[in-house]
C-alpha positions as a Markdown table, in Angstrom:
| # | Residue | x | y | z |
|---|---|---|---|---|
| 1 | Met | 0.0 | 0.0 | 0.0 |
| 2 | Thr | 1.5 | 3.3 | -1.1 |
| 3 | Gly | 0.5 | 7.0 | -0.8 |
| 4 | Arg | 2.6 | 7.7 | 2.3 |
| 5 | Asn | 4.4 | 11.0 | 2.5 |
| 6 | Ile | 7.8 | 9.2 | 2.3 |
| 7 | Val | 9.7 | 12.5 | 1.8 |
| 8 | Pro | 8.4 | 14.6 | 4.8 |
| 9 | Met | 7.3 | 18.2 | 4.6 |
| 10 | Ser | 8.0 | 20.7 | 7.3 |
| 11 | Arg | 5.7 | 23.4 | 8.6 |
| 12 | Arg | 7.8 | 26.1 | 7.1 |
| 13 | Thr | 7.5 | 24.4 | 3.7 |
| 14 | Ser | 3.8 | 24.1 | 4.1 |
| 15 | Ser | 3.5 | 27.8 | 4.7 |
| 16 | Leu | 5.7 | 28.7 | 1.7 |
| 17 | Leu | 3.7 | 26.3 | -0.6 |
| 18 | Phe | 0.5 | 28.0 | 0.7 |
| 19 | Leu | 1.9 | 31.4 | -0.1 |
| 20 | Thr | 3.1 | 30.3 | -3.6 |
| 21 | Ser | -0.3 | 28.8 | -4.4 |
| 22 | Gly | -2.0 | 31.9 | -3.3 |
| 23 | Ile | 0.1 | 34.1 | -5.6 |
| 24 | Gly | -0.6 | 31.5 | -8.4 |
| 25 | Leu | -4.3 | 31.6 | -7.9 |
| 26 | Val | -4.3 | 35.4 | -8.1 |
| 27 | Ala | -2.2 | 35.2 | -11.3 |
| 28 | Phe | -4.7 | 32.8 | -12.9 |
| 29 | Thr | -7.9 | 34.6 | -11.9 |
| 30 | Trp | -7.2 | 38.4 | -11.6 |
| 31 | Pro | -8.7 | 39.3 | -15.0 |
| 32 | Leu | -12.1 | 38.1 | -13.7 |
| 33 | Phe | -12.1 | 40.7 | -10.9 |
| 34 | Val | -10.7 | 43.9 | -12.4 |
| 35 | Ser | -12.6 | 46.8 | -14.0 |
| 36 | Ala | -12.9 | 47.3 | -17.7 |
| 37 | Asn | -10.4 | 50.2 | -17.7 |
| 38 | Ser | -7.8 | 48.5 | -15.5 |
| 39 | Ala | -4.2 | 49.1 | -16.7 |
| 40 | Leu | -3.4 | 45.5 | -16.0 |
| 41 | Leu | -5.4 | 44.3 | -19.0 |
| 42 | Ala | -3.0 | 46.1 | -21.3 |
| 43 | Asn | 0.1 | 44.6 | -19.6 |
| 44 | His | -0.6 | 40.9 | -19.7 |
| 45 | Gly | 3.0 | 40.1 | -20.6 |
| 46 | Arg | 4.3 | 42.0 | -17.6 |
| 47 | Val | 1.9 | 40.1 | -15.3 |
| 48 | Ala | 3.3 | 36.8 | -16.6 |
| 49 | Thr | 6.8 | 38.2 | -15.9 |
| 50 | Trp | 5.8 | 39.2 | -12.3 |
| 51 | Ala | 4.3 | 35.8 | -11.8 |
| 52 | Phe | 7.5 | 34.1 | -12.9 |
| 53 | Thr | 9.7 | 36.5 | -10.9 |
| 54 | Ala | 7.7 | 35.7 | -7.7 |
| 55 | Leu | 7.4 | 32.0 | -8.3 |
| 56 | Val | 11.1 | 31.1 | -8.8 |
| 57 | Pro | 12.4 | 32.8 | -5.6 |
| 58 | Leu | 9.6 | 31.1 | -3.6 |
| 59 | Leu | 10.5 | 27.7 | -5.0 |
| 60 | Leu | 14.1 | 28.4 | -4.0 |
| 61 | Ala | 12.8 | 29.4 | -0.6 |
| 62 | Val | 11.0 | 26.1 | -0.3 |
| 63 | Ala | 14.1 | 24.2 | -1.2 |
| 64 | Val | 16.2 | 26.2 | 1.3 |
| 65 | Ala | 13.6 | 25.7 | 4.0 |
| 66 | Glu | 13.6 | 21.9 | 3.4 |
| 67 | Val | 17.4 | 21.9 | 3.6 |
| 68 | Arg | 17.4 | 23.9 | 6.7 |
| 69 | Asp | 14.9 | 21.7 | 8.4 |
| 70 | Gly | 16.7 | 18.5 | 7.3 |
| 71 | Thr | 13.9 | 17.2 | 5.1 |
| 72 | Leu | 15.5 | 17.8 | 1.8 |
| 73 | Glu | 18.7 | 15.7 | 1.9 |
| 74 | Val | 21.4 | 15.0 | -0.7 |
| 75 | Lys | 19.6 | 11.8 | -1.4 |
| 76 | Thr | 16.3 | 13.6 | -2.1 |
| 77 | Val | 18.0 | 16.1 | -4.3 |
| 78 | Ala | 19.7 | 13.4 | -6.3 |
| 79 | Leu | 16.4 | 11.5 | -6.8 |
| 80 | Leu | 14.7 | 14.8 | -7.8 |
| 81 | Ala | 17.4 | 15.5 | -10.3 |
| 82 | Ile | 17.1 | 12.0 | -11.8 |
| 83 | Leu | 13.3 | 12.3 | -12.1 |
| 84 | Val | 13.7 | 15.7 | -13.7 |
| 85 | Ala | 16.0 | 14.3 | -16.3 |
| 86 | Ile | 13.6 | 11.5 | -17.1 |
| 87 | Gly | 10.7 | 13.9 | -17.2 |
| 88 | Thr | 12.6 | 16.2 | -19.6 |
| 89 | Val | 13.2 | 13.3 | -21.9 |
| 90 | Leu | 9.6 | 12.3 | -21.7 |
| 91 | Arg | 8.5 | 15.8 | -22.6 |
| 92 | Ile | 10.8 | 15.9 | -25.6 |
| 93 | Val | 9.4 | 12.6 | -26.8 |
| 94 | Gly | 5.8 | 13.8 | -26.3 |
| 95 | Ser | 6.2 | 17.4 | -27.5 |
| 96 | Gly | 5.1 | 16.7 | -31.1 |
| 97 | Ile | 2.2 | 14.5 | -30.2 |
| 98 | Ile | -1.1 | 16.2 | -29.5 |
| 99 | Gly | -2.6 | 14.8 | -26.3 |
| 100 | Gly | 0.4 | 12.4 | -25.9 |
| 101 | Glu | 2.3 | 14.0 | -23.1 |
| 102 | Pro | 3.7 | 11.1 | -20.9 |
| 103 | Leu | 5.3 | 13.5 | -18.4 |
| 104 | Phe | 2.0 | 13.9 | -16.5 |
| 105 | Ala | 1.8 | 10.2 | -15.6 |
| 106 | Leu | 5.3 | 10.3 | -14.1 |
| 107 | Leu | 4.5 | 13.5 | -12.2 |
| 108 | Ile | 1.4 | 12.0 | -10.7 |
| 109 | Leu | 3.2 | 8.9 | -9.6 |
| 110 | Ser | 6.1 | 10.9 | -8.1 |
| 111 | Gly | 3.7 | 12.9 | -6.0 |
| 112 | Arg | 1.8 | 9.8 | -5.1 |
| 113 | Gly | 4.8 | 7.7 | -4.2 |
| 114 | Leu | 7.1 | 10.3 | -2.6 |
| 115 | Gly | 4.7 | 12.8 | -1.0 |
| 116 | Arg | 2.9 | 16.0 | -1.7 |
| 117 | Gly | 5.8 | 18.3 | -1.0 |
| 118 | Phe | 8.1 | 16.3 | -3.3 |
| 119 | Gly | 5.3 | 16.3 | -5.9 |
| 120 | Tyr | 4.9 | 20.1 | -5.7 |
| 121 | Leu | 8.6 | 20.7 | -6.1 |
| 122 | Tyr | 9.0 | 18.1 | -8.9 |
| 123 | Gly | 6.1 | 19.5 | -10.9 |
| 124 | Ala | 7.5 | 23.0 | -10.9 |
| 125 | Thr | 11.1 | 22.0 | -11.4 |
| 126 | Val | 10.5 | 19.5 | -14.2 |
| 127 | Leu | 8.4 | 22.1 | -16.2 |
| 128 | Leu | 11.1 | 24.7 | -15.8 |
| 129 | Cys | 14.0 | 22.4 | -16.8 |
| 130 | Ser | 12.2 | 20.8 | -19.7 |
| 131 | Ala | 11.1 | 24.2 | -21.0 |
| 132 | Leu | 14.7 | 25.4 | -21.0 |
| 133 | Ala | 15.8 | 22.1 | -22.7 |
| 134 | Thr | 13.1 | 22.2 | -25.4 |
| 135 | Gly | 12.9 | 25.9 | -25.9 |
| 136 | Phe | 9.2 | 26.1 | -24.9 |
| 137 | Val | 9.8 | 29.3 | -22.9 |
| 138 | Gly | 7.3 | 32.1 | -22.9 |
| 139 | Pro | 4.8 | 33.9 | -20.8 |
| 140 | Trp | 2.9 | 30.6 | -20.3 |
| 141 | Leu | 5.8 | 29.0 | -18.4 |
| 142 | Pro | 5.0 | 30.2 | -14.9 |
| 143 | Phe | 1.4 | 29.1 | -15.2 |
| 144 | Gln | 2.5 | 25.6 | -16.5 |
| 145 | Met | 4.8 | 25.3 | -13.6 |
| 146 | Leu | 2.1 | 26.2 | -11.1 |
| 147 | Ala | -0.4 | 23.9 | -12.6 |
| 148 | Cys | 2.0 | 20.9 | -12.6 |
| 149 | Ala | 3.1 | 21.7 | -9.1 |
| 150 | Trp | -0.6 | 21.6 | -8.0 |
| 151 | Met | -1.0 | 18.3 | -9.9 |
| 152 | Gly | 2.0 | 16.7 | -8.1 |
| 153 | Phe | 0.8 | 18.1 | -4.7 |
| 154 | Ala | -2.7 | 16.8 | -5.2 |
| 155 | Ala | -1.5 | 13.3 | -6.2 |
| 156 | Gly | 0.4 | 13.2 | -2.9 |
| 157 | Cys | -2.8 | 13.9 | -1.0 |
| 158 | Leu | -4.8 | 10.9 | -2.3 |
| 159 | Pro | -5.9 | 8.4 | 0.2 |
| 160 | Ala | -4.1 | 5.1 | 0.7 |
| 161 | Leu | -5.8 | 2.1 | -0.9 |
| 162 | Ser | -5.1 | -1.5 | -1.8 |
| 163 | Pro | -2.9 | -1.9 | -5.0 |
| 164 | Arg | -5.8 | -2.7 | -7.3 |
| 165 | Arg | -8.0 | 0.1 | -6.1 |
| 166 | Glu | -5.1 | 2.5 | -6.1 |
| 167 | Arg | -4.4 | 1.8 | -9.7 |
| 168 | Leu | -8.0 | 2.6 | -10.6 |
| 169 | Met | -7.9 | 5.7 | -8.4 |
| 170 | Leu | -4.8 | 7.0 | -10.1 |
| 171 | Ala | -6.2 | 6.4 | -13.5 |
| 172 | Val | -9.3 | 8.5 | -12.6 |
| 173 | Phe | -7.2 | 11.1 | -11.1 |
| 174 | Gly | -5.0 | 11.3 | -14.2 |
| 175 | Gly | -8.0 | 11.8 | -16.4 |
| 176 | Val | -9.4 | 14.6 | -14.2 |
| 177 | Ala | -5.9 | 16.2 | -13.8 |
| 178 | Ala | -5.4 | 16.4 | -17.6 |
| 179 | Ile | -8.7 | 18.3 | -18.0 |
| 180 | Ala | -8.0 | 20.5 | -15.0 |
| 181 | Tyr | -4.5 | 21.4 | -16.3 |
| 182 | Gly | -5.8 | 22.2 | -19.7 |
| 183 | Thr | -8.6 | 24.4 | -18.2 |
| 184 | Leu | -6.1 | 26.3 | -16.0 |
| 185 | Leu | -3.8 | 27.0 | -19.0 |
| 186 | Asp | -6.8 | 28.2 | -21.0 |
| 187 | Leu | -7.8 | 30.5 | -18.2 |
| 188 | Trp | -4.6 | 32.4 | -18.1 |
| 189 | Phe | -4.6 | 33.4 | -21.8 |
| 190 | Trp | -8.3 | 33.4 | -22.6 |
| 191 | Pro | -8.9 | 37.1 | -21.4 |
| 192 | Phe | -6.4 | 38.3 | -23.9 |
| 193 | Gln | -7.5 | 36.5 | -27.1 |
| 194 | Thr | -8.9 | 38.7 | -29.8 |
| 195 | Gly | -11.3 | 38.0 | -32.6 |
| 196 | Leu | -13.5 | 35.7 | -30.6 |
| 197 | Ala | -17.2 | 35.4 | -30.9 |
| 198 | Ser | -19.1 | 37.4 | -28.4 |
| 199 | Arg | -20.5 | 34.3 | -26.7 |
| 200 | Ile | -17.0 | 33.0 | -25.7 |
| 201 | Ser | -15.0 | 36.2 | -25.5 |
| 202 | Tyr | -13.8 | 37.8 | -22.2 |
| 203 | Val | -15.8 | 40.9 | -21.3 |
| 204 | Pro | -13.7 | 43.3 | -19.1 |
| 205 | Gly | -15.6 | 44.5 | -16.0 |
| 206 | Ala | -18.5 | 42.1 | -16.6 |
| 207 | Ala | -20.1 | 40.1 | -13.8 |
| 208 | Leu | -18.2 | 37.1 | -12.7 |
| 209 | Ser | -21.0 | 34.8 | -13.7 |
| 210 | Thr | -21.0 | 36.2 | -17.2 |
| 211 | Asn | -17.3 | 35.7 | -17.8 |
| 212 | Leu | -17.4 | 32.2 | -16.3 |
| 213 | Gln | -20.2 | 31.3 | -18.7 |
| 214 | His | -18.2 | 32.7 | -21.6 |
| 215 | Phe | -15.1 | 30.8 | -20.5 |
| 216 | Phe | -17.0 | 27.6 | -20.2 |
| 217 | Phe | -18.1 | 27.8 | -23.8 |
| 218 | Phe | -14.6 | 28.9 | -24.9 |
| 219 | Asp | -12.9 | 25.9 | -23.2 |
| 220 | Leu | -15.6 | 23.6 | -24.6 |
| 221 | Thr | -15.3 | 24.7 | -28.2 |
| 222 | Thr | -11.5 | 25.3 | -28.4 |
| 223 | Ser | -9.5 | 22.9 | -26.4 |
| 224 | Leu | -11.6 | 20.4 | -24.5 |
| 225 | Gly | -11.0 | 17.8 | -27.2 |
| 226 | Phe | -7.2 | 18.0 | -26.8 |
| 227 | Asp | -7.6 | 17.8 | -23.0 |
| 228 | Leu | -9.7 | 14.7 | -23.4 |
| 229 | Leu | -7.0 | 13.1 | -25.5 |
| 230 | Gln | -4.4 | 13.9 | -22.8 |
| 231 | Ala | -6.8 | 12.4 | -20.3 |
| 232 | Val | -7.0 | 9.2 | -22.2 |
| 233 | Thr | -3.2 | 9.1 | -22.4 |
| 234 | Asn | -2.9 | 9.6 | -18.7 |
| 235 | Val | -5.5 | 6.9 | -17.9 |
| 236 | Val | -3.8 | 4.3 | -20.1 |
| 237 | Leu | -0.3 | 5.0 | -18.8 |
| 238 | Leu | -1.4 | 4.9 | -15.2 |
| 239 | Leu | -3.4 | 1.7 | -15.6 |
| 240 | Val | -0.4 | 0.0 | -17.3 |
| 241 | Phe | 2.6 | 1.4 | -15.4 |
| 242 | Ser | 1.5 | 2.7 | -12.1 |
| 243 | Thr | 2.0 | -0.4 | -10.0 |
| 244 | Ala | 5.5 | -1.1 | -11.3 |
| 245 | Ile | 6.7 | 2.5 | -11.0 |
| 246 | Leu | 5.2 | 2.9 | -7.5 |
| 247 | Arg | 7.0 | -0.2 | -6.3 |
| 248 | Ala | 10.3 | 1.1 | -7.8 |
| 249 | Leu | 9.7 | 4.4 | -6.0 |
| 250 | Asp | 8.9 | 2.7 | -2.7 |
| 251 | Arg | 12.0 | 0.5 | -3.0 |
| 252 | Thr | 14.2 | 3.5 | -3.7 |
| 253 | Ala | 12.7 | 5.4 | -0.7 |
| 254 | Arg | 13.2 | 2.5 | 1.6 |
| 255 | Arg | 16.8 | 2.0 | 0.6 |
| 256 | Ala | 17.5 | 5.8 | 0.8 |
| 257 | Ala | 15.7 | 6.0 | 4.2 |
| 258 | Phe | 14.4 | 9.6 | 3.5 |
| 259 | Gly | 13.9 | 11.5 | 6.7 |
| 260 | Val | 15.8 | 9.1 | 8.9 |
| 261 | Lys | 18.6 | 10.9 | 10.8 |
| 262 | Ala | 21.8 | 9.1 | 11.3 |
| 263 | Thr | 22.7 | 8.3 | 14.9 |
| 264 | Phe | 26.2 | 7.5 | 16.2 |
| 265 | Leu | 26.8 | 5.3 | 19.2 |
| 266 | Asn | 29.8 | 5.7 | 21.4 |
| 267 | Ser | 31.5 | 2.5 | 22.2 |
| 268 | Ser | 34.1 | 2.1 | 25.0 |
| 269 | Val | 36.8 | -0.4 | 24.9 |
| 270 | Asp | 38.0 | -1.9 | 28.2 |
| 271 | His | 41.7 | -2.2 | 28.6 |
């Protein structure tokens, strides 16, 4: 049975993750709450830059807090680096396939097998590194990092179940997570798309219910099909590979003994 937080998370880290997520939530949703003549609407690129500028130092602060509290050890960093390298390769492989991104399955299993804090850090880190490796760098990057960080964190919060039920639960979660990820990425750029039909366009200063209705139809008609393809990919990969990968992660965690502090016993020799 898996789903334990094998890599522990300190209180300081929890606070920093809460702060980072709060900033991310504002970055995703602020256009829904500003007036029609807000200067922010004309500076979307700057907002994305601000989000990235705020996110990276906070992620570094999370890592520093983990090191200071002793929960992010050299072994954990090494495992994180290995998984980031694997995730980068997976993203390169799936970059040209619509709805065929295998990275998400690994991200979900990493959060599930190694804990929500590890899943959060891995989601953000692997998106940053893979974007630098593939050249997919742009104003969308901080939003992708946040969405993947939340995916990894949520996977680590899933309840513990028997192996068979766990596999089914992860498959369902993978399908939902794919749609949620696509929806979030649609949300960040939708207010700034031009030439849209009035029924699906963003209306600055309109009631929240009006813009949410317009966004629902925008997402439904433009990208839900691609998100469903990714959902199917996640479901298939998790059904086929989740048990084996989780066992490998559990075995690695047991051998590495994450969170176990070394103790030294003094021995006296009688002369």
